[in-house]
Structures are given as structure tokens and as C-alpha cells.
Backbone atoms as SQL, in Angstrom:
CREATE TABLE atoms (id INTEGER PRIMARY KEY, chain TEXT, resi INTEGER, resn TEXT, atom TEXT, x REAL, y REAL, z REAL);
INSERT INTO atoms VALUES
  (1, 'A', 1, 'UNK', 'N', -19.384, -17.719, -13.242),
  (2, 'A', 1, 'UNK', 'CA', -19.031, -16.080, -12.637),
  (3, 'A', 1, 'UNK', 'C', -18.155, -16.542, -11.856),
  (4, 'A', 2, 'UNK', 'N', -17.222, -15.898, -12.688),
  (5, 'A', 2, 'UNK', 'CA', -15.587, -14.544, -12.017),
  (6, 'A', 2, 'UNK', 'C', -15.568, -14.612, -11.482),
  (7, 'A', 3, 'UNK', 'N', -14.997, -14.882, -10.480),
  (8, 'A', 3, 'UNK', 'CA', -14.492, -14.652, -8.843),
  (9, 'A', 3, 'UNK', 'C', -13.255, -13.804, -9.386),
  (10, 'A', 4, 'UNK', 'N', -12.382, -13.615, -10.347),
  (11, 'A', 4, 'UNK', 'CA', -11.307, -12.463, -10.013),
  (12, 'A', 4, 'UNK', 'C', -11.994, -11.296, -10.701),
  (13, 'A', 5, 'UNK', 'N', -12.618, -11.676, -11.855),
  (14, 'A', 5, 'UNK', 'CA', -13.197, -9.914, -11.916),
  (15, 'A', 5, 'UNK', 'C', -14.484, -9.083, -10.736),
  (16, 'A', 6, 'UNK', 'N', -15.080, -10.644, -10.055),
  (17, 'A', 6, 'UNK', 'CA', -16.030, -10.099, -9.651),
  (18, 'A', 6, 'UNK', 'C', -14.949, -9.518, -8.093),
  (19, 'A', 7, 'UNK', 'N', -14.063, -10.279, -7.913),
  (20, 'A', 7, 'UNK', 'CA', -13.094, -8.944, -6.894),
  (21, 'A', 7, 'UNK', 'C', -12.469, -7.848, -7.031),
  (22, 'A', 8, 'UNK', 'N', -12.499, -7.749, -7.932),
  (23, 'A', 8, 'UNK', 'CA', -11.615, -6.561, -8.856),
  (24, 'A', 8, 'UNK', 'C', -13.494, -5.497, -8.753),
  (25, 'A', 9, 'UNK', 'N', -13.753, -5.864, -9.152),
  (26, 'A', 9, 'UNK', 'CA', -15.548, -4.317, -8.795),
  (27, 'A', 9, 'UNK', 'C', -15.674, -4.165, -7.482),
  (28, 'A', 10, 'UNK', 'N', -15.965, -5.409, -6.810),
  (29, 'A', 10, 'UNK', 'CA', -16.178, -5.179, -5.829),
  (30, 'A', 10, 'UNK', 'C', -14.755, -4.255, -4.707),
  (31, 'A', 11, 'UNK', 'N', -13.910, -4.085, -4.544),
  (32, 'A', 11, 'UNK', 'CA', -12.456, -3.537, -4.125),
  (33, 'A', 11, 'UNK', 'C', -12.397, -1.676, -5.255),
  (34, 'A', 12, 'UNK', 'N', -13.286, -2.599, -5.993),
  (35, 'A', 12, 'UNK', 'CA', -13.234, -0.992, -6.835),
  (36, 'A', 12, 'UNK', 'C', -14.165, -0.440, -6.297),
  (37, 'A', 13, 'UNK', 'N', -15.297, -0.362, -6.370),
  (38, 'A', 13, 'UNK', 'CA', -15.690, -0.475, -5.370),
  (39, 'A', 13, 'UNK', 'C', -16.073, 0.782, -4.108),
  (40, 'A', 14, 'UNK', 'N', -15.302, -0.747, -3.411),
  (41, 'A', 14, 'UNK', 'CA', -14.723, -0.777, -2.059),
  (42, 'A', 14, 'UNK', 'C', -14.131, 0.942, -2.025),
  (43, 'A', 15, 'UNK', 'N', -13.191, 0.881, -2.997),
  (44, 'A', 15, 'UNK', 'CA', -11.708, 1.794, -3.498),
  (45, 'A', 15, 'UNK', 'C', -12.504, 3.667, -3.031),
  (46, 'A', 16, 'UNK', 'N', -13.593, 3.217, -4.330),
  (47, 'A', 16, 'UNK', 'CA', -14.257, 4.786, -4.769),
  (48, 'A', 16, 'UNK', 'C', -14.962, 5.274, -3.578),
  (49, 'A', 17, 'UNK', 'N', -15.790, 4.161, -2.583),
  (50, 'A', 17, 'UNK', 'CA', -16.272, 4.484, -1.476),
  (51, 'A', 17, 'UNK', 'C', -15.668, 5.493, -0.754),
  (52, 'A', 18, 'UNK', 'N', -14.885, 5.257, -0.722),
  (53, 'A', 18, 'UNK', 'CA', -13.930, 5.465, 0.347),
  (54, 'A', 18, 'UNK', 'C', -13.012, 3.882, 1.927),
  (55, 'A', 19, 'UNK', 'N', -13.387, 3.107, 2.393),
  (56, 'A', 19, 'UNK', 'CA', -13.139, 1.880, 2.974),
  (57, 'A', 19, 'UNK', 'C', -11.966, 2.347, 3.338),
  (58, 'A', 20, 'UNK', 'N', -12.070, 1.918, 4.796),
  (59, 'A', 20, 'UNK', 'CA', -10.798, 1.911, 5.555),
  (60, 'A', 20, 'UNK', 'C', -9.446, 1.591, 5.009),
  (61, 'A', 21, 'UNK', 'N', -10.256, 0.757, 4.350),
  (62, 'A', 21, 'UNK', 'CA', -8.069, -0.327, 3.525),
  (63, 'A', 21, 'UNK', 'C', -8.359, 0.892, 2.207),
  (64, 'A', 22, 'UNK', 'N', -8.389, 2.131, 2.187),
  (65, 'A', 22, 'UNK', 'CA', -8.427, 2.195, 0.366),
  (66, 'A', 22, 'UNK', 'C', -8.685, 3.782, 0.962),
  (67, 'A', 23, 'UNK', 'N', -8.473, 4.141, 2.071),
  (68, 'A', 23, 'UNK', 'CA', -7.799, 5.875, 1.242),
  (69, 'A', 23, 'UNK', 'C', -6.697, 6.024, 2.696),
  (70, 'A', 24, 'UNK', 'N', -6.255, 6.770, 1.779),
  (71, 'A', 24, 'UNK', 'CA', -4.837, 6.944, 2.242),
  (72, 'A', 24, 'UNK', 'C', -4.214, 7.198, 2.828),
  (73, 'A', 25, 'UNK', 'N', -3.447, 7.132, 3.354),
  (74, 'A', 25, 'UNK', 'CA', -2.737, 7.432, 4.764),
  (75, 'A', 25, 'UNK', 'C', -2.448, 9.509, 4.591),
  (76, 'A', 26, 'UNK', 'N', -2.371, 9.686, 5.655),
  (77, 'A', 26, 'UNK', 'CA', -2.119, 11.498, 5.603),
  (78, 'A', 26, 'UNK', 'C', -0.105, 11.390, 5.795),
  (79, 'A', 27, 'UNK', 'N', -0.384, 13.109, 4.940),
  (80, 'A', 27, 'UNK', 'CA', 1.194, 12.809, 4.541),
  (81, 'A', 27, 'UNK', 'C', 1.605, 12.789, 5.567),
  (82, 'A', 28, 'UNK', 'N', 1.312, 13.086, 6.321),
  (83, 'A', 28, 'UNK', 'CA', 2.352, 13.475, 7.979),
  (84, 'A', 28, 'UNK', 'C', 3.110, 12.162, 8.028),
  (85, 'A', 29, 'UNK', 'N', 2.952, 10.651, 7.632),
  (86, 'A', 29, 'UNK', 'CA', 2.904, 9.230, 7.916),
  (87, 'A', 29, 'UNK', 'C', 4.198, 9.121, 7.434),
  (88, 'A', 30, 'UNK', 'N', 4.091, 9.548, 5.645),
  (89, 'A', 30, 'UNK', 'CA', 4.845, 8.804, 4.915),
  (90, 'A', 30, 'UNK', 'C', 6.083, 10.181, 5.243),
  (91, 'A', 31, 'UNK', 'N', 6.291, 11.437, 5.356),
  (92, 'A', 31, 'UNK', 'CA', 7.135, 11.764, 6.311),
  (93, 'A', 31, 'UNK', 'C', 7.343, 11.293, 7.248),
  (94, 'A', 32, 'UNK', 'N', 6.889, 11.426, 8.608),
  (95, 'A', 32, 'UNK', 'CA', 7.729, 10.180, 9.388),
  (96, 'A', 32, 'UNK', 'C', 8.789, 8.902, 8.994),
  (97, 'A', 33, 'UNK', 'N', 8.164, 8.019, 7.262),
  (98, 'A', 33, 'UNK', 'CA', 8.080, 6.939, 7.215),
  (99, 'A', 33, 'UNK', 'C', 10.358, 7.306, 7.232),
  (100, 'A', 34, 'UNK', 'N', 9.662, 8.554, 6.205),
  (101, 'A', 34, 'UNK', 'CA', 11.002, 8.723, 5.955),
  (102, 'A', 34, 'UNK', 'C', 12.406, 8.771, 6.445),
  (103, 'A', 35, 'UNK', 'N', 11.905, 9.570, 7.420),
  (104, 'A', 35, 'UNK', 'CA', 12.802, 10.306, 9.365),
  (105, 'A', 35, 'UNK', 'C', 12.902, 8.115, 9.889),
  (106, 'A', 36, 'UNK', 'N', 12.220, 7.348, 9.483),
  (107, 'A', 36, 'UNK', 'CA', 12.774, 6.409, 9.757),
  (108, 'A', 36, 'UNK', 'C', 11.738, 5.106, 10.799),
  (109, 'A', 37, 'UNK', 'N', 11.221, 6.765, 10.890),
  (110, 'A', 37, 'UNK', 'CA', 9.306, 5.724, 11.950),
  (111, 'A', 37, 'UNK', 'C', 8.414, 4.605, 11.469),
  (112, 'A', 38, 'UNK', 'N', 8.183, 3.869, 11.575),
  (113, 'A', 38, 'UNK', 'CA', 7.223, 3.220, 10.751),
  (114, 'A', 38, 'UNK', 'C', 6.433, 3.431, 11.762),
  (115, 'A', 39, 'UNK', 'N', 4.614, 2.932, 11.443),
  (116, 'A', 39, 'UNK', 'CA', 3.984, 3.128, 12.129),
  (117, 'A', 39, 'UNK', 'C', 2.582, 2.415, 11.097),
  (118, 'A', 40, 'UNK', 'N', 3.195, 1.112, 11.150),
  (119, 'A', 40, 'UNK', 'CA', 2.442, 0.258, 10.026),
  (120, 'A', 40, 'UNK', 'C', 0.424, -0.688, 11.244),
  (121, 'A', 41, 'UNK', 'N', -0.044, -0.518, 10.653),
  (122, 'A', 41, 'UNK', 'CA', -1.257, -1.056, 10.492),
  (123, 'A', 41, 'UNK', 'C', -1.485, -2.172, 9.711),
  (124, 'A', 42, 'UNK', 'N', -1.701, -3.383, 10.372),
  (125, 'A', 42, 'UNK', 'CA', -2.188, -4.588, 8.899),
  (126, 'A', 42, 'UNK', 'C', -3.675, -5.071, 9.085),
  (127, 'A', 43, 'UNK', 'N', -3.888, -5.067, 10.519),
  (128, 'A', 43, 'UNK', 'CA', -5.137, -5.353, 11.026),
  (129, 'A', 43, 'UNK', 'C', -5.534, -4.487, 11.892),
  (130, 'A', 44, 'UNK', 'N', -7.081, -4.320, 11.980),
  (131, 'A', 44, 'UNK', 'CA', -8.174, -3.131, 12.112),
  (132, 'A', 44, 'UNK', 'C', -7.165, -2.715, 13.270),
  (133, 'A', 45, 'UNK', 'N', -7.010, -3.507, 14.539),
  (134, 'A', 45, 'UNK', 'CA', -7.015, -3.275, 16.097),
  (135, 'A', 45, 'UNK', 'C', -5.318, -3.501, 16.341),
  (136, 'A', 46, 'UNK', 'N', -4.542, -3.823, 15.448),
  (137, 'A', 46, 'UNK', 'CA', -3.489, -4.232, 16.016),
  (138, 'A', 46, 'UNK', 'C', -1.713, -3.290, 14.917),
  (139, 'A', 47, 'UNK', 'N', -1.353, -2.576, 15.418),
  (140, 'A', 47, 'UNK', 'CA', 0.145, -2.486, 14.656),
  (141, 'A', 47, 'UNK', 'C', 1.100, -3.634, 14.229),
  (142, 'A', 48, 'UNK', 'N', 1.762, -3.641, 14.132),
  (143, 'A', 48, 'UNK', 'CA', 2.611, -4.506, 13.808),
  (144, 'A', 48, 'UNK', 'C', 3.621, -4.113, 14.020),
  (145, 'A', 49, 'UNK', 'N', 4.778, -4.698, 15.495),
  (146, 'A', 49, 'UNK', 'CA', 5.660, -4.275, 15.593),
  (147, 'A', 49, 'UNK', 'C', 7.079, -4.140, 15.335),
  (148, 'A', 50, 'UNK', 'N', 7.648, -3.043, 15.716),
  (149, 'A', 50, 'UNK', 'CA', 8.301, -2.885, 14.585),
  (150, 'A', 50, 'UNK', 'C', 9.537, -3.255, 13.880),
  (151, 'A', 51, 'UNK', 'N', 10.253, -4.652, 15.602),
  (152, 'A', 51, 'UNK', 'CA', 11.222, -5.722, 15.065),
  (153, 'A', 51, 'UNK', 'C', 10.740, -6.737, 13.975),
  (154, 'A', 52, 'UNK', 'N', 9.602, -6.650, 13.454),
  (155, 'A', 52, 'UNK', 'CA', 9.316, -7.855, 12.624),
  (156, 'A', 52, 'UNK', 'C', 9.198, -6.661, 11.628),
  (157, 'A', 53, 'UNK', 'N', 10.325, -5.133, 11.305),
  (158, 'A', 53, 'UNK', 'CA', 10.484, -5.054, 9.943),
  (159, 'A', 53, 'UNK', 'C', 11.567, -4.935, 9.784),
  (160, 'A', 54, 'UNK', 'N', 12.425, -4.525, 10.972),
  (161, 'A', 54, 'UNK', 'CA', 13.523, -4.319, 10.549),
  (162, 'A', 54, 'UNK', 'C', 14.041, -3.485, 9.551),
  (163, 'A', 55, 'UNK', 'N', 15.326, -3.034, 9.156),
  (164, 'A', 55, 'UNK', 'CA', 15.656, -1.518, 8.062),
  (165, 'A', 55, 'UNK', 'C', 15.363, -2.455, 6.237),
  (166, 'A', 56, 'UNK', 'N', 14.480, -1.398, 6.310),
  (167, 'A', 56, 'UNK', 'CA', 14.123, -1.989, 4.828),
  (168, 'A', 56, 'UNK', 'C', 14.639, -1.002, 3.927),
  (169, 'A', 57, 'UNK', 'N', 15.615, -0.002, 3.493),
  (170, 'A', 57, 'UNK', 'CA', 16.350, 0.720, 3.222),
  (171, 'A', 57, 'UNK', 'C', 17.674, -0.770, 2.286),
  (172, 'A', 58, 'UNK', 'N', 16.613, -0.503, 0.564),
  (173, 'A', 58, 'UNK', 'CA', 17.245, -1.121, -0.481),
  (174, 'A', 58, 'UNK', 'C', 16.986, -2.144, -0.441),
  (175, 'A', 59, 'UNK', 'N', 15.885, -3.157, -0.080),
  (176, 'A', 59, 'UNK', 'CA', 15.078, -4.487, 0.340),
  (177, 'A', 59, 'UNK', 'C', 14.107, -3.954, -0.461),
  (178, 'A', 60, 'UNK', 'N', 13.578, -5.439, -1.178),
  (179, 'A', 60, 'UNK', 'CA', 12.484, -5.469, -1.831),
  (180, 'A', 60, 'UNK', 'C', 11.335, -5.649, -1.258),
  (181, 'A', 61, 'UNK', 'N', 10.203, -5.425, -1.467),
  (182, 'A', 61, 'UNK', 'CA', 9.029, -5.569, -0.801),
  (183, 'A', 61, 'UNK', 'C', 7.840, -5.742, -1.601),
  (184, 'A', 62, 'UNK', 'N', 7.037, -6.701, -1.591),
  (185, 'A', 62, 'UNK', 'CA', 5.632, -7.036, -2.760),
  (186, 'A', 62, 'UNK', 'C', 4.758, -6.941, -1.128),
  (187, 'A', 63, 'UNK', 'N', 4.033, -6.109, -1.566),
  (188, 'A', 63, 'UNK', 'CA', 2.053, -5.846, -0.856),
  (189, 'A', 63, 'UNK', 'C', 2.601, -6.223, -1.684),
  (190, 'A', 64, 'UNK', 'N', 0.998, -7.723, -0.692),
  (191, 'A', 64, 'UNK', 'CA', 0.514, -8.258, -2.089),
  (192, 'A', 64, 'UNK', 'C', -1.366, -7.713, -1.501),
  (193, 'A', 65, 'UNK', 'N', -2.157, -7.619, -2.331),
  (194, 'A', 65, 'UNK', 'CA', -3.291, -7.364, -1.704),
  (195, 'A', 65, 'UNK', 'C', -3.220, -6.272, -0.729),
  (196, 'A', 66, 'UNK', 'N', -2.431, -4.649, -1.234),
  (197, 'A', 66, 'UNK', 'CA', -2.573, -4.012, -0.464),
  (198, 'A', 66, 'UNK', 'C', -2.167, -2.299, -0.901),
  (199, 'A', 67, 'UNK', 'N', -3.064, -2.116, -2.329),
  (200, 'A', 67, 'UNK', 'CA', -3.078, -1.816, -3.026),
  (201, 'A', 67, 'UNK', 'C', -3.697, -0.001, -1.443),
  (202, 'A', 68, 'UNK', 'N', -3.972, 0.981, -2.222),
  (203, 'A', 68, 'UNK', 'CA', -4.876, 2.389, -1.299),
  (204, 'A', 68, 'UNK', 'C', -4.594, 3.182, -0.969),
  (205, 'A', 69, 'UNK', 'N', -2.974, 2.631, -1.139),
  (206, 'A', 69, 'UNK', 'CA', -2.161, 4.498, -0.906),
  (207, 'A', 69, 'UNK', 'C', -1.736, 4.505, 1.038),
  (208, 'A', 70, 'UNK', 'N', -1.510, 3.563, 1.187),
  (209, 'A', 70, 'UNK', 'CA', -1.128, 3.477, 2.619),
  (210, 'A', 70, 'UNK', 'C', -0.036, 2.620, 3.040),
  (211, 'A', 71, 'UNK', 'N', 0.265, 1.502, 2.879),
  (212, 'A', 71, 'UNK', 'CA', 1.641, 0.922, 3.308),
  (213, 'A', 71, 'UNK', 'C', 2.558, 0.231, 2.034),
  (214, 'A', 72, 'UNK', 'N', 1.941, 0.935, 0.664),
  (215, 'A', 72, 'UNK', 'CA', 2.483, 0.048, -0.395),
  (216, 'A', 72, 'UNK', 'C', 3.296, 1.810, 0.646),
  (217, 'A', 73, 'UNK', 'N', 3.274, 2.749, -0.189),
  (218, 'A', 73, 'UNK', 'CA', 3.923, 3.560, -0.816),
  (219, 'A', 73, 'UNK', 'C', 5.131, 4.568, 1.373),
  (220, 'A', 74, 'UNK', 'N', 3.841, 4.145, 2.090),
  (221, 'A', 74, 'UNK', 'CA', 4.958, 3.866, 3.426),
  (222, 'A', 74, 'UNK', 'C', 6.006, 3.075, 3.263),
  (223, 'A', 75, 'UNK', 'N', 6.487, 2.041, 2.534),
  (224, 'A', 75, 'UNK', 'CA', 7.375, 1.138, 2.526),
  (225, 'A', 75, 'UNK', 'C', 7.880, 1.818, 1.670),
  (226, 'A', 76, 'UNK', 'N', 7.780, 2.149, 0.642),
  (227, 'A', 76, 'UNK', 'CA', 8.683, 2.851, -0.021),
  (228, 'A', 76, 'UNK', 'C', 9.658, 4.466, 1.026),
  (229, 'A', 77, 'UNK', 'N', 8.684, 4.594, 1.464),
  (230, 'A', 77, 'UNK', 'CA', 9.349, 5.598, 1.919),
  (231, 'A', 77, 'UNK', 'C', 10.241, 5.508, 3.087),
  (232, 'A', 78, 'UNK', 'N', 10.301, 4.446, 3.577),
  (233, 'A', 78, 'UNK', 'CA', 10.830, 4.130, 4.469),
  (234, 'A', 78, 'UNK', 'C', 12.265, 3.723, 3.265),
  (235, 'A', 79, 'UNK', 'N', 12.750, 3.397, 2.005),
  (236, 'A', 79, 'UNK', 'CA', 13.269, 3.415, 1.404),
  (237, 'A', 79, 'UNK', 'C', 13.536, 1.973, 0.687),
  (238, 'A', 80, 'UNK', 'N', 12.399, 1.360, 0.426),
  (239, 'A', 80, 'UNK', 'CA', 11.991, -0.246, -0.081),
  (240, 'A', 80, 'UNK', 'C', 11.713, -0.369, -1.622),
  (241, 'A', 81, 'UNK', 'N', 12.217, -0.900, -2.105),
  (242, 'A', 81, 'UNK', 'CA', 12.036, -1.692, -3.514),
  (243, 'A', 81, 'UNK', 'C', 10.440, -1.714, -3.745),
  (244, 'A', 82, 'UNK', 'N', 9.188, -1.455, -3.657),
  (245, 'A', 82, 'UNK', 'CA', 8.076, -1.932, -3.371),
  (246, 'A', 82, 'UNK', 'C', 7.427, -2.327, -4.630),
  (247, 'A', 83, 'UNK', 'N', 6.951, -3.157, -4.906),
  (248, 'A', 83, 'UNK', 'CA', 5.821, -4.191, -5.476),
  (249, 'A', 83, 'UNK', 'C', 4.943, -3.807, -4.967),
  (250, 'A', 84, 'UNK', 'N', 3.770, -2.984, -5.640),
  (251, 'A', 84, 'UNK', 'CA', 1.801, -3.766, -5.266),
  (252, 'A', 84, 'UNK', 'C', 1.318, -4.450, -6.339),
  (253, 'A', 85, 'UNK', 'N', 0.491, -5.921, -5.536),
  (254, 'A', 85, 'UNK', 'CA', 0.323, -6.634, -6.113),
  (255, 'A', 85, 'UNK', 'C', -1.056, -6.524, -6.401),
  (256, 'A', 86, 'UNK', 'N', -2.600, -5.929, -6.882),
  (257, 'A', 86, 'UNK', 'CA', -3.324, -5.888, -6.407),
  (258, 'A', 86, 'UNK', 'C', -3.932, -6.638, -7.591),
  (259, 'A', 87, 'UNK', 'N', -5.622, -6.849, -7.433),
  (260, 'A', 87, 'UNK', 'CA', -6.622, -8.023, -7.943),
  (261, 'A', 87, 'UNK', 'C', -7.171, -5.346, -8.704),
  (262, 'A', 88, 'UNK', 'N', -6.875, -4.700, -7.865),
  (263, 'A', 88, 'UNK', 'CA', -7.667, -3.284, -8.107),
  (264, 'A', 88, 'UNK', 'C', -6.823, -2.462, -8.674),
  (265, 'A', 89, 'UNK', 'N', -7.724, -2.017, -9.693),
  (266, 'A', 89, 'UNK', 'CA', -7.532, -1.504, -11.198),
  (267, 'A', 89, 'UNK', 'C', -7.327, 0.149, -9.754),
  (268, 'A', 90, 'UNK', 'N', -7.684, -0.156, -9.032),
  (269, 'A', 90, 'UNK', 'CA', -8.124, 2.370, -8.578),
  (270, 'A', 90, 'UNK', 'C', -7.423, 2.341, -7.050),
  (271, 'A', 91, 'UNK', 'N', -6.961, 0.138, -6.245),
  (272, 'A', 91, 'UNK', 'CA', -6.661, 0.291, -5.460),
  (273, 'A', 91, 'UNK', 'C', -5.086, 0.777, -5.644),
  (274, 'A', 92, 'UNK', 'N', -4.535, 0.078, -6.875),
  (275, 'A', 92, 'UNK', 'CA', -2.677, -0.038, -7.179),
  (276, 'A', 92, 'UNK', 'C', -2.021, 2.004, -7.885),
  (277, 'A', 93, 'UNK', 'N', -3.991, 2.448, -8.462),
  (278, 'A', 93, 'UNK', 'CA', -4.038, 3.866, -8.882),
  (279, 'A', 93, 'UNK', 'C', -3.460, 4.525, -7.580),
  (280, 'A', 94, 'UNK', 'N', -4.353, 3.998, -6.135),
  (281, 'A', 94, 'UNK', 'CA', -3.576, 5.125, -5.037),
  (282, 'A', 94, 'UNK', 'C', -2.534, 4.826, -4.584),
  (283, 'A', 95, 'UNK', 'N', -2.295, 3.840, -4.863),
  (284, 'A', 95, 'UNK', 'CA', -0.522, 3.291, -4.167),
  (285, 'A', 95, 'UNK', 'C', 0.016, 3.804, -5.323),
  (286, 'A', 96, 'UNK', 'N', -0.067, 4.250, -7.017),
  (287, 'A', 96, 'UNK', 'CA', 1.296, 5.226, -7.302),
  (288, 'A', 96, 'UNK', 'C', 0.876, 6.551, -7.059),
  (289, 'A', 97, 'UNK', 'N', -0.352, 6.746, -7.347),
  (290, 'A', 97, 'UNK', 'CA', -0.336, 8.768, -6.420),
  (291, 'A', 97, 'UNK', 'C', 0.097, 9.469, -5.803),
  (292, 'A', 98, 'UNK', 'N', -0.638, 8.200, -4.871),
  (293, 'A', 98, 'UNK', 'CA', 0.673, 8.513, -2.911),
  (294, 'A', 98, 'UNK', 'C', 1.755, 8.412, -3.462),
  (295, 'A', 99, 'UNK', 'N', 2.475, 7.457, -3.892),
  (296, 'A', 99, 'UNK', 'CA', 4.278, 7.741, -3.710),
  (297, 'A', 99, 'UNK', 'C', 4.557, 8.825, -4.248),
  (298, 'A', 100, 'UNK', 'N', 4.373, 8.901, -5.928),
  (299, 'A', 100, 'UNK', 'CA', 4.490, 10.308, -6.724),
  (300, 'A', 100, 'UNK', 'C', 4.167, 11.661, -5.929),
  (301, 'A', 101, 'UNK', 'N', 2.895, 11.336, -5.210),
  (302, 'A', 101, 'UNK', 'CA', 2.888, 12.684, -4.078),
  (303, 'A', 101, 'UNK', 'C', 4.177, 13.562, -3.328),
  (304, 'A', 102, 'UNK', 'N', 4.670, 12.865, -3.401),
  (305, 'A', 102, 'UNK', 'CA', 6.261, 11.949, -2.048),
  (306, 'A', 102, 'UNK', 'C', 7.184, 12.403, -2.548),
  (307, 'A', 103, 'UNK', 'N', 7.119, 11.582, -4.074),
  (308, 'A', 103, 'UNK', 'CA', 8.446, 11.749, -4.482),
  (309, 'A', 103, 'UNK', 'C', 9.399, 10.428, -4.895),
  (310, 'A', 104, 'UNK', 'N', 7.862, 9.165, -4.636),
  (311, 'A', 104, 'UNK', 'CA', 8.819, 7.938, -4.574),
  (312, 'A', 104, 'UNK', 'C', 7.881, 7.032, -5.800),
  (313, 'A', 105, 'UNK', 'N', 8.916, 6.388, -5.705),
  (314, 'A', 105, 'UNK', 'CA', 8.087, 5.189, -6.895),
  (315, 'A', 105, 'UNK', 'C', 7.716, 3.850, -6.547),
  (316, 'A', 106, 'UNK', 'N', 6.799, 3.649, -6.591),
  (317, 'A', 106, 'UNK', 'CA', 6.700, 1.802, -6.766),
  (318, 'A', 106, 'UNK', 'C', 6.324, 1.109, -8.064),
  (319, 'A', 107, 'UNK', 'N', 6.106, -0.091, -8.292),
  (320, 'A', 107, 'UNK', 'CA', 5.690, -0.580, -8.795),
  (321, 'A', 107, 'UNK', 'C', 4.579, -1.365, -8.523),
  (322, 'A', 108, 'UNK', 'N', 3.518, -1.176, -10.011),
  (323, 'A', 108, 'UNK', 'CA', 2.028, -1.507, -10.247),
  (324, 'A', 108, 'UNK', 'C', 1.407, -3.130, -10.471),
  (325, 'A', 109, 'UNK', 'N', 1.598, -3.740, -10.323),
  (326, 'A', 109, 'UNK', 'CA', 0.962, -4.853, -11.165),
  (327, 'A', 109, 'UNK', 'C', -0.595, -5.649, -10.900),
  (328, 'A', 110, 'UNK', 'N', -1.061, -5.441, -11.403),
  (329, 'A', 110, 'UNK', 'CA', -2.482, -5.918, -11.908),
  (330, 'A', 110, 'UNK', 'C', -2.842, -7.299, -11.984),
  (331, 'A', 111, 'UNK', 'N', -3.533, -8.315, -10.511),
  (332, 'A', 111, 'UNK', 'CA', -3.804, -9.720, -10.786),
  (333, 'A', 111, 'UNK', 'C', -3.946, -10.176, -9.922),
  (334, 'A', 112, 'UNK', 'N', -4.596, -11.430, -9.845),
  (335, 'A', 112, 'UNK', 'CA', -5.174, -12.534, -9.044),
  (336, 'A', 112, 'UNK', 'C', -3.994, -14.015, -8.163),
  (337, 'A', 113, 'UNK', 'N', -3.475, -13.368, -6.934),
  (338, 'A', 113, 'UNK', 'CA', -3.199, -14.264, -6.741),
  (339, 'A', 113, 'UNK', 'C', -3.432, -15.869, -6.210);
């Protein structure tokens, strides 16, 4: 069994089915990030403390297995240069499409961590 391909196919399926981690955030989240207000959630029930993040303007950020149109475009909206690295091509498409819809650019790289 090719575990990388298995994982890619599984996440593509989850993404197409609209699971929680594969549904792009509402436009208001990205507009708030552009205005300096980040509301990052990386686990099901906890928000990331804002003091952990700091000023992202001009910083390089690598999103590992974080495709889906959520955190990656949010980091870009906050001014970071973001690369999204994910096994799922569908998840990466959601990052790129969501960012583009907001006039943002993200780099998407498909691969295995």
C-alpha cells in the first residue's frame, strides 16, 4: 500500500465532502485578518492565543497539512508570505482559490511530510 497516495485520496474525499477542516472560512474572517484581527483555530475547541502569533507582515509562514481555505489564506490576509504544503491537491486548490478571491497570493506545494 502506498500510504502517501492513500492519504491524498482520503483527504481529497474529505475535502470534497466538506468536512470541518476542508470548508473555506467565511469572507469576514479574511477581511478581519486584513484589518489585523486573527481568529485562528487549529484544534477543534481551542483558539490560538494571539500573543503566540505576533506581527505577520512580511514574515514567511509554512502551513503544513493545513490546506482547505482556512488558516493559510488567513495568514496571507494578515500580511505573511505563505506556503501551503499538503498531500491533498483538492485542499491546496481551496487555499489558492480562497486567497485569490481576496486578492491574496499563496504558494501551494503538494508533497509528503
